[in-house]
KOLKOLTI-505762 format. One record per residue (C-alpha): residue number from 1; x negated, y negated, z negated. Coordinates in nm, 2 decimals, padded with zeros to 4 digits. Each point is the difference from the previous one (the first is absolute). Layout:
// residues N
+------+--------+--------+--------+
: resi :      X :      Y :      Z :
+------+--------+--------+--------+
:  NUM :      X :      Y :      Z :
...
+------+--------+--------+--------+
END
This chain:
// residues 419
+------+--------+--------+--------+
: resi :      X :      Y :      Z :
+------+--------+--------+--------+
:    1 : -11.64 : -01.62 : -15.34 :
:    2 :  00.35 :  00.08 : -00.12 :
:    3 :  00.15 : -00.22 :  00.27 :
:    4 : -00.21 :  00.17 :  00.27 :
:    5 :  00.10 :  00.35 : -00.12 :
:    6 :  00.36 : -00.10 : -00.02 :
:    7 :  00.00 : -00.15 :  00.35 :
:    8 : -00.17 :  00.32 :  00.14 :
:    9 :  00.26 :  00.22 : -00.17 :
:   10 :  00.29 : -00.20 :  00.14 :
:   11 : -00.15 :  00.01 :  00.36 :
:   12 : -00.06 :  00.38 : -00.04 :
:   13 :  00.37 :  00.04 : -00.09 :
:   14 :  00.09 : -00.19 :  00.32 :
:   15 :  00.10 : -00.32 : -00.17 :
:   16 : -00.09 : -00.30 :  00.23 :
:   17 : -00.19 : -00.28 : -00.17 :
:   18 : -00.03 : -00.37 :  00.05 :
:   19 : -00.32 : -00.10 : -00.17 :
:   20 : -00.02 : -00.38 : -00.05 :
:   21 : -00.15 : -00.29 : -00.21 :
:   22 : -00.18 : -00.32 :  00.06 :
:   23 : -00.36 : -00.04 :  00.13 :
:   24 : -00.28 :  00.15 : -00.20 :
:   25 :  00.20 :  00.25 : -00.19 :
:   26 : -00.16 :  00.31 :  00.15 :
:   27 :  00.25 :  00.11 :  00.26 :
:   28 : -00.27 :  00.10 :  00.25 :
:   29 : -00.19 :  00.19 : -00.27 :
:   30 :  00.29 :  00.21 : -00.12 :
:   31 :  00.11 :  00.06 :  00.37 :
:   32 : -00.35 :  00.14 :  00.07 :
:   33 :  00.01 :  00.22 : -00.31 :
:   34 :  00.34 :  00.14 :  00.11 :
:   35 : -00.13 :  00.07 :  00.35 :
:   36 : -00.32 :  00.17 : -00.15 :
:   37 :  00.22 :  00.22 : -00.22 :
:   38 :  00.22 :  00.12 :  00.28 :
:   39 : -00.29 :  00.06 :  00.24 :
:   40 : -00.20 :  00.19 : -00.27 :
:   41 :  00.31 :  00.21 : -00.04 :
:   42 : -00.02 :  00.09 :  00.38 :
:   43 :  00.31 : -00.22 :  00.07 :
:   44 :  00.02 : -00.20 :  00.32 :
:   45 :  00.03 : -00.37 : -00.05 :
:   46 :  00.08 : -00.26 :  00.27 :
:   47 : -00.17 : -00.33 : -00.10 :
:   48 :  00.18 : -00.28 :  00.18 :
:   49 :  00.05 : -00.37 :  00.02 :
:   50 :  00.16 : -00.25 :  00.24 :
:   51 : -00.33 : -00.17 :  00.09 :
:   52 : -00.34 :  00.14 :  00.09 :
:   53 : -00.16 : -00.21 : -00.28 :
:   54 :  00.22 :  00.15 : -00.27 :
:   55 : -00.04 :  00.35 :  00.15 :
:   56 : -00.38 : -00.01 : -00.02 :
:   57 :  00.02 : -00.09 : -00.37 :
:   58 :  00.14 :  00.35 : -00.07 :
:   59 : -00.19 :  00.17 :  00.29 :
:   60 :  00.32 :  00.05 :  00.18 :
:   61 :  00.17 : -00.09 :  00.33 :
:   62 :  00.28 : -00.23 :  00.10 :
:   63 :  00.37 :  00.09 : -00.02 :
:   64 :  00.04 : -00.06 :  00.38 :
:   65 : -00.28 :  00.24 :  00.07 :
:   66 :  00.10 :  00.28 : -00.23 :
:   67 :  00.37 :  00.00 :  00.08 :
:   68 : -00.07 : -00.05 :  00.38 :
:   69 :  00.20 : -00.32 :  00.03 :
:   70 : -00.21 : -00.16 :  00.27 :
:   71 :  00.07 : -00.37 :  00.00 :
:   72 :  00.37 :  00.03 : -00.09 :
:   73 :  00.13 : -00.25 : -00.25 :
:   74 :  00.34 :  00.17 : -00.06 :
:   75 :  00.20 :  00.32 :  00.06 :
:   76 :  00.17 : -00.18 :  00.29 :
:   77 : -00.35 : -00.07 :  00.14 :
:   78 : -00.10 :  00.37 : -00.04 :
:   79 :  00.31 :  00.10 :  00.20 :
:   80 : -00.07 : -00.25 :  00.28 :
:   81 : -00.36 :  00.12 :  00.02 :
:   82 :  00.11 :  00.37 :  00.01 :
:   83 : -00.17 :  00.07 : -00.33 :
:   84 :  00.31 :  00.05 : -00.22 :
:   85 : -00.05 :  00.38 : -00.04 :
:   86 : -00.33 :  00.10 : -00.17 :
:   87 : -00.24 :  00.22 :  00.20 :
:   88 : -00.02 :  00.36 : -00.11 :
:   89 : -00.36 : -00.04 : -00.13 :
:   90 :  00.09 : -00.31 : -00.20 :
:   91 :  00.29 :  00.19 : -00.17 :
:   92 : -00.23 :  00.28 : -00.09 :
:   93 : -00.25 : -00.23 : -00.15 :
:   94 :  00.26 : -00.20 : -00.21 :
:   95 :  00.17 :  00.32 : -00.11 :
:   96 : -00.33 :  00.14 : -00.13 :
:   97 : -00.07 : -00.31 : -00.21 :
:   98 :  00.05 :  00.03 : -00.38 :
:   99 : -00.03 : -00.37 : -00.09 :
:  100 :  00.04 : -00.31 :  00.21 :
:  101 : -00.17 : -00.31 : -00.15 :
:  102 :  00.10 : -00.34 :  00.14 :
:  103 : -00.23 : -00.28 : -00.14 :
:  104 :  00.07 : -00.38 :  00.02 :
:  105 :  00.38 :  00.07 :  00.03 :
:  106 :  00.06 : -00.38 : -00.01 :
:  107 : -00.13 : -00.02 :  00.36 :
:  108 :  00.24 :  00.27 :  00.13 :
:  109 :  00.32 : -00.14 :  00.17 :
:  110 :  00.35 :  00.14 : -00.04 :
:  111 : -00.01 :  00.12 :  00.36 :
:  112 : -00.33 :  00.18 : -00.04 :
:  113 :  00.13 :  00.17 : -00.32 :
:  114 :  00.31 :  00.12 :  00.19 :
:  115 : -00.23 :  00.15 :  00.27 :
:  116 : -00.20 :  00.18 : -00.28 :
:  117 :  00.32 :  00.16 : -00.14 :
:  118 :  00.10 :  00.10 :  00.36 :
:  119 : -00.33 :  00.18 :  00.05 :
:  120 :  00.01 :  00.17 : -00.34 :
:  121 :  00.36 :  00.12 :  00.06 :
:  122 : -00.09 :  00.12 :  00.36 :
:  123 : -00.29 :  00.20 : -00.15 :
:  124 :  00.20 :  00.15 : -00.29 :
:  125 : -00.25 : -00.15 : -00.25 :
:  126 :  00.00 :  00.19 : -00.33 :
:  127 : -00.27 : -00.20 : -00.19 :
:  128 :  00.02 : -00.31 : -00.21 :
:  129 : -00.06 : -00.37 :  00.08 :
:  130 : -00.22 : -00.25 : -00.20 :
:  131 :  00.04 : -00.36 :  00.11 :
:  132 : -00.25 : -00.25 : -00.16 :
:  133 :  00.00 : -00.37 : -00.01 :
:  134 :  00.13 : -00.33 : -00.12 :
:  135 :  00.28 : -00.18 :  00.19 :
:  136 : -00.13 : -00.33 : -00.15 :
:  137 : -00.32 :  00.03 :  00.21 :
:  138 : -00.05 : -00.01 :  00.38 :
:  139 :  00.33 :  00.05 :  00.19 :
:  140 :  00.06 :  00.18 :  00.33 :
:  141 : -00.14 : -00.19 :  00.30 :
:  142 :  00.27 : -00.15 :  00.22 :
:  143 : -00.01 : -00.17 :  00.34 :
:  144 :  00.08 : -00.37 :  00.02 :
:  145 :  00.28 : -00.11 : -00.22 :
:  146 :  00.16 :  00.35 : -00.04 :
:  147 :  00.13 :  00.08 : -00.35 :
:  148 : -00.22 :  00.21 : -00.22 :
:  149 :  00.18 :  00.33 : -00.08 :
:  150 : -00.15 :  00.23 : -00.27 :
:  151 :  00.00 :  00.38 : -00.03 :
:  152 :  00.24 : -00.03 : -00.30 :
:  153 :  00.26 : -00.16 :  00.22 :
:  154 :  00.04 :  00.31 :  00.21 :
:  155 :  00.25 :  00.28 : -00.06 :
:  156 : -00.29 :  00.23 :  00.00 :
:  157 : -00.13 : -00.15 : -00.33 :
:  158 :  00.30 :  00.11 : -00.21 :
:  159 :  00.01 :  00.34 :  00.17 :
:  160 : -00.34 :  00.09 : -00.15 :
:  161 :  00.13 : -00.06 : -00.35 :
:  162 : -00.33 : -00.14 : -00.12 :
:  163 : -00.10 :  00.00 : -00.37 :
:  164 : -00.19 : -00.33 : -00.06 :
:  165 : -00.32 :  00.01 : -00.20 :
:  166 : -00.14 : -00.34 : -00.08 :
:  167 : -00.36 : -00.06 : -00.11 :
:  168 : -00.04 : -00.31 : -00.21 :
:  169 : -00.35 : -00.01 : -00.16 :
:  170 : -00.23 : -00.22 :  00.21 :
:  171 : -00.36 :  00.14 :  00.01 :
:  172 : -00.15 : -00.27 :  00.22 :
:  173 : -00.03 : -00.25 : -00.28 :
:  174 :  00.06 : -00.01 : -00.37 :
:  175 :  00.06 : -00.38 : -00.01 :
:  176 :  00.35 : -00.02 : -00.15 :
:  177 :  00.06 : -00.36 :  00.10 :
:  178 : -00.09 :  00.08 :  00.36 :
:  179 :  00.21 :  00.32 :  00.00 :
:  180 :  00.30 : -00.21 : -00.10 :
:  181 : -00.08 : -00.24 :  00.28 :
:  182 : -00.01 :  00.29 :  00.25 :
:  183 :  00.33 :  00.13 : -00.13 :
:  184 :  00.17 : -00.34 :  00.06 :
:  185 : -00.16 : -00.05 :  00.35 :
:  186 :  00.11 :  00.36 :  00.09 :
:  187 :  00.36 : -00.10 : -00.06 :
:  188 : -00.04 : -00.35 :  00.15 :
:  189 :  00.05 : -00.17 : -00.34 :
:  190 : -00.17 : -00.34 :  00.02 :
:  191 :  00.10 : -00.22 : -00.29 :
:  192 : -00.19 : -00.30 : -00.14 :
:  193 : -00.22 :  00.22 : -00.22 :
:  194 : -00.09 :  00.24 :  00.29 :
:  195 : -00.06 : -00.30 :  00.23 :
:  196 : -00.25 : -00.15 : -00.26 :
:  197 : -00.17 :  00.34 : -00.05 :
:  198 : -00.06 :  00.04 :  00.38 :
:  199 : -00.14 : -00.35 :  00.01 :
:  200 : -00.26 :  00.10 : -00.26 :
:  201 : -00.15 :  00.23 :  00.27 :
:  202 : -00.06 : -00.30 :  00.24 :
:  203 : -00.37 : -00.06 : -00.09 :
:  204 : -00.29 : -00.17 :  00.18 :
:  205 : -00.15 :  00.26 :  00.23 :
:  206 : -00.35 :  00.12 : -00.09 :
:  207 : -00.29 : -00.12 :  00.22 :
:  208 : -00.10 :  00.37 :  00.04 :
:  209 :  00.30 :  00.13 :  00.19 :
:  210 : -00.17 :  00.33 :  00.06 :
:  211 :  00.08 :  00.09 : -00.36 :
:  212 :  00.37 :  00.01 :  00.08 :
:  213 :  00.23 :  00.19 :  00.24 :
:  214 :  00.24 : -00.21 :  00.20 :
:  215 :  00.34 :  00.15 :  00.05 :
:  216 :  00.16 : -00.11 :  00.33 :
:  217 :  00.33 :  00.07 :  00.17 :
:  218 : -00.16 :  00.02 :  00.35 :
:  219 : -00.26 :  00.23 :  00.14 :
:  220 : -00.17 : -00.28 :  00.20 :
:  221 : -00.05 : -00.21 : -00.31 :
:  222 : -00.16 :  00.29 : -00.19 :
:  223 : -00.23 :  00.10 :  00.29 :
:  224 : -00.12 : -00.36 :  00.05 :
:  225 : -00.07 : -00.06 : -00.37 :
:  226 : -00.20 :  00.32 : -00.02 :
:  227 : -00.21 : -00.09 :  00.31 :
:  228 : -00.07 : -00.36 : -00.13 :
:  229 : -00.10 :  00.11 : -00.34 :
:  230 : -00.22 :  00.29 :  00.13 :
:  231 : -00.19 : -00.26 :  00.22 :
:  232 : -00.10 : -00.19 : -00.32 :
:  233 : -00.20 :  00.29 : -00.13 :
:  234 : -00.36 : -00.04 :  00.12 :
:  235 : -00.07 :  00.37 :  00.06 :
:  236 : -00.02 :  00.22 :  00.31 :
:  237 :  00.34 :  00.13 :  00.12 :
:  238 :  00.03 :  00.38 :  00.03 :
:  239 :  00.29 :  00.19 :  00.15 :
:  240 :  00.13 :  00.34 : -00.10 :
:  241 :  00.20 :  00.15 :  00.28 :
:  242 :  00.27 :  00.25 : -00.07 :
:  243 : -00.05 :  00.36 :  00.10 :
:  244 :  00.30 :  00.17 :  00.15 :
:  245 :  00.05 :  00.38 :  00.05 :
:  246 :  00.29 :  00.11 :  00.21 :
:  247 :  00.13 :  00.34 : -00.11 :
:  248 :  00.27 : -00.01 :  00.27 :
:  249 : -00.13 : -00.11 :  00.34 :
:  250 :  00.33 : -00.16 :  00.11 :
:  251 :  00.00 : -00.27 : -00.28 :
:  252 : -00.03 : -00.34 :  00.17 :
:  253 : -00.22 : -00.28 : -00.12 :
:  254 :  00.29 : -00.24 : -00.06 :
:  255 :  00.14 :  00.24 : -00.27 :
:  256 : -00.34 :  00.01 : -00.17 :
:  257 : -00.03 : -00.38 :  00.01 :
:  258 :  00.34 : -00.04 : -00.15 :
:  259 : -00.08 :  00.25 : -00.28 :
:  260 : -00.32 : -00.18 : -00.09 :
:  261 :  00.17 : -00.34 : -00.01 :
:  262 :  00.28 :  00.15 : -00.23 :
:  263 : -00.26 :  00.18 : -00.22 :
:  264 : -00.22 : -00.32 : -00.04 :
:  265 : -00.28 :  00.18 :  00.18 :
:  266 : -00.24 : -00.23 :  00.18 :
:  267 : -00.10 :  00.11 :  00.36 :
:  268 : -00.31 : -00.21 : -00.04 :
:  269 : -00.07 : -00.10 : -00.36 :
:  270 : -00.21 : -00.31 : -00.01 :
:  271 : -00.21 : -00.04 : -00.32 :
:  272 : -00.29 : -00.18 : -00.15 :
:  273 : -00.21 :  00.06 : -00.31 :
:  274 :  00.17 : -00.23 : -00.26 :
:  275 :  00.35 :  00.03 :  00.16 :
:  276 :  00.29 :  00.06 : -00.24 :
:  277 :  00.23 :  00.29 :  00.08 :
:  278 :  00.32 :  00.16 : -00.12 :
:  279 :  00.04 :  00.38 : -00.02 :
:  280 :  00.30 :  00.11 :  00.21 :
:  281 :  00.07 :  00.33 : -00.18 :
:  282 : -00.02 :  00.17 : -00.34 :
:  283 : -00.29 :  00.22 : -00.10 :
:  284 : -00.14 :  00.13 : -00.33 :
:  285 : -00.25 : -00.30 : -00.02 :
:  286 :  00.20 : -00.28 :  00.17 :
:  287 :  00.36 : -00.10 :  00.06 :
:  288 :  00.21 : -00.16 :  00.27 :
:  289 : -00.06 : -00.37 : -00.01 :
:  290 : -00.31 :  00.01 : -00.22 :
:  291 : -00.27 : -00.25 :  00.09 :
:  292 : -00.37 :  00.05 :  00.06 :
:  293 : -00.30 : -00.14 :  00.17 :
:  294 : -00.21 :  00.16 :  00.27 :
:  295 : -00.35 :  00.02 : -00.15 :
:  296 : -00.19 :  00.24 :  00.23 :
:  297 :  00.04 :  00.24 :  00.29 :
:  298 : -00.18 :  00.28 :  00.18 :
:  299 :  00.08 :  00.22 :  00.30 :
:  300 :  00.28 :  00.19 : -00.17 :
:  301 :  00.12 : -00.19 : -00.30 :
:  302 :  00.07 : -00.35 : -00.13 :
:  303 : -00.05 : -00.09 : -00.36 :
:  304 :  00.28 : -00.20 : -00.18 :
:  305 : -00.05 : -00.17 : -00.33 :
:  306 :  00.33 : -00.04 : -00.20 :
:  307 :  00.08 : -00.26 : -00.26 :
:  308 : -00.12 :  00.23 : -00.28 :
:  309 : -00.34 :  00.00 :  00.17 :
:  310 :  00.03 :  00.37 :  00.10 :
:  311 : -00.13 :  00.08 :  00.35 :
:  312 :  00.19 :  00.24 :  00.22 :
:  313 : -00.17 :  00.19 :  00.28 :
:  314 :  00.28 : -00.01 :  00.25 :
:  315 :  00.03 :  00.23 :  00.30 :
:  316 :  00.25 :  00.02 :  00.28 :
:  317 :  00.34 :  00.15 : -00.10 :
:  318 :  00.21 :  00.22 :  00.23 :
:  319 :  00.36 : -00.09 :  00.06 :
:  320 :  00.22 :  00.22 :  00.22 :
:  321 :  00.33 : -00.03 :  00.17 :
:  322 :  00.20 :  00.32 : -00.02 :
:  323 :  00.33 :  00.13 :  00.16 :
:  324 :  00.21 :  00.30 : -00.09 :
:  325 : -00.03 :  00.28 :  00.25 :
:  326 :  00.11 :  00.36 :  00.03 :
:  327 : -00.31 :  00.22 :  00.00 :
:  328 : -00.07 :  00.38 :  00.00 :
:  329 : -00.18 :  00.10 : -00.32 :
:  330 : -00.09 :  00.37 : -00.04 :
:  331 :  00.26 :  00.09 :  00.26 :
:  332 :  00.28 : -00.20 : -00.17 :
:  333 :  00.15 : -00.33 :  00.10 :
:  334 : -00.07 : -00.27 : -00.26 :
:  335 :  00.06 : -00.38 : -00.02 :
:  336 : -00.33 : -00.17 : -00.07 :
:  337 : -00.13 : -00.35 :  00.00 :
:  338 : -00.26 : -00.03 :  00.28 :
:  339 : -00.25 : -00.28 :  00.02 :
:  340 :  00.02 : -00.19 :  00.33 :
:  341 : -00.32 : -00.20 : -00.06 :
:  342 : -00.23 : -00.11 : -00.28 :
:  343 : -00.17 : -00.34 : -00.04 :
:  344 : -00.31 : -00.06 : -00.21 :
:  345 : -00.07 : -00.35 : -00.14 :
:  346 : -00.09 : -00.17 : -00.33 :
:  347 :  00.32 : -00.05 : -00.20 :
:  348 : -00.05 : -00.37 : -00.04 :
:  349 :  00.10 : -00.34 :  00.15 :
:  350 : -00.16 : -00.34 : -00.03 :
:  351 :  00.14 : -00.16 : -00.32 :
:  352 :  00.02 : -00.36 :  00.12 :
:  353 :  00.36 :  00.04 :  00.12 :
:  354 :  00.27 :  00.26 :  00.06 :
:  355 :  00.37 : -00.02 :  00.10 :
:  356 :  00.28 :  00.05 : -00.25 :
:  357 :  00.12 :  00.30 :  00.21 :
:  358 : -00.35 :  00.16 :  00.01 :
:  359 : -00.04 : -00.05 : -00.38 :
:  360 :  00.28 :  00.26 : -00.07 :
:  361 : -00.10 :  00.21 : -00.30 :
:  362 : -00.30 : -00.22 : -00.09 :
:  363 : -00.09 : -00.14 : -00.34 :
:  364 : -00.21 : -00.31 :  00.07 :
:  365 : -00.18 : -00.19 : -00.28 :
:  366 : -00.12 : -00.33 :  00.16 :
:  367 :  00.29 : -00.12 :  00.21 :
:  368 :  00.10 : -00.32 :  00.19 :
:  369 :  00.35 :  00.01 :  00.16 :
:  370 :  00.05 : -00.21 :  00.30 :
:  371 :  00.37 : -00.09 : -00.08 :
:  372 :  00.05 : -00.19 :  00.33 :
:  373 :  00.01 :  00.33 :  00.19 :
:  374 :  00.28 :  00.16 : -00.20 :
:  375 :  00.32 :  00.02 :  00.20 :
:  376 :  00.19 :  00.32 : -00.09 :
:  377 :  00.22 :  00.10 : -00.30 :
:  378 : -00.20 :  00.15 : -00.29 :
:  379 : -00.33 : -00.07 :  00.19 :
:  380 : -00.12 : -00.24 : -00.28 :
:  381 :  00.08 :  00.26 : -00.26 :
:  382 : -00.20 :  00.27 :  00.19 :
:  383 : -00.30 : -00.25 :  00.03 :
:  384 :  00.02 : -00.11 : -00.37 :
:  385 :  00.02 :  00.36 : -00.12 :
:  386 : -00.33 :  00.10 :  00.16 :
:  387 : -00.18 : -00.20 : -00.28 :
:  388 : -00.16 :  00.22 : -00.27 :
:  389 : -00.16 : -00.30 : -00.18 :
:  390 :  00.23 : -00.31 : -00.02 :
:  391 : -00.29 : -00.21 : -00.15 :
:  392 : -00.16 :  00.05 :  00.35 :
:  393 :  00.31 : -00.08 :  00.20 :
:  394 :  00.03 : -00.32 :  00.21 :
:  395 :  00.30 : -00.12 :  00.18 :
:  396 : -00.04 : -00.25 :  00.28 :
:  397 :  00.26 : -00.27 : -00.05 :
:  398 :  00.31 :  00.08 :  00.21 :
:  399 :  00.15 : -00.23 :  00.26 :
:  400 :  00.34 :  00.06 : -00.16 :
:  401 :  00.16 :  00.07 : -00.34 :
:  402 : -00.08 :  00.33 : -00.18 :
:  403 :  00.36 :  00.11 :  00.02 :
:  404 : -00.02 : -00.02 :  00.38 :
:  405 : -00.30 :  00.24 :  00.00 :
:  406 :  00.12 :  00.24 : -00.27 :
:  407 :  00.33 :  00.10 :  00.16 :
:  408 :  00.15 :  00.35 :  00.02 :
:  409 :  00.25 :  00.16 :  00.23 :
:  410 :  00.34 : -00.03 : -00.17 :
:  411 :  00.12 :  00.35 :  00.09 :
:  412 : -00.32 :  00.15 : -00.13 :
:  413 :  00.03 : -00.20 : -00.32 :
:  414 :  00.35 :  00.13 : -00.06 :
:  415 : -00.09 :  00.36 :  00.07 :
:  416 : -00.30 :  00.00 : -00.23 :
:  417 :  00.20 : -00.17 : -00.28 :
:  418 :  00.27 :  00.27 :  00.03 :
:  419 : -00.22 :  00.30 :  00.05 :
+------+--------+--------+--------+
END
């Protein structure tokens, strides 16, 4: 609590903060608490991330959308597309914001970070900036063989004069041996002892694969495994279709589809009695990544039995996409978040398989990692750190050496070591 209060005080005094730490240390939790505090104090908070997936985890929007960057990839690109100067309404919105939160900062490129600074300067931004993430997790997406360039490599980074706050206590598991393993894999340290420890997790797979969640690198692999395993359950298939309400008529269907994919919301959720599921968000009686079994259904609810034998009566949950707009309230102009659309669906996915990318923020107890689909720096660490119960962790034997899987970006490694 002291850390939360201190961070809030610093942000209120206009000190920009870089909140960091490895996986499972509670970065998302403290970020949400900071947002809740500012919003409860009637402050305006822009909740942003570079990808739609990361943005939905904090009920926010993408950086490109908020800062009106279109599809530009750099300041030069903005100039060539005639978008260098921010529109008047964008400047008004940014100027009215008290706190800008950027989550998953590791996925923000140097060029994108420069564009963010440009927009903040153009808008005479007077608030504070909170950037959150771990540069030893997923890096910015680049095309082809282009070099990965991180936000911290931009001139903009030093101009914000961030104070770094590092969280170190891992909440996802209390297995000290495994926590030490995670630390080493995070930094790409694979000596003989770590090599042998990883080998211990290569175990014969259980006959009942439906007790485990496979973690794949590719969407197709996860979708195929889910379909195959669901077919083995000898019960009637039932489908829960998403309900969509458009609050703004001009919203197009592609935008809604993209949002649902990012937010892990199924358009048509295929289920059977007996099917294992993962919850895809947090609530008072379940958490993101927690497992359960569908045990019953009626016209409005499905009934999920969790590992502790408790049964949850689950209804559709509303999730909305909002944008900042200037509105007239009691005769005065105000900047408010306006919902574009709301979708209603059960906050669950089939638990047979999920991609590493879609498992962001999850704590998964019964895990099988398909190591042959790991290809990016820090991807293996992200996958491994989803495990909340190492005794129920299985690694499929890799087709290469562990050190070839557990590699990190050299520039990110040096930055994290020095920060």
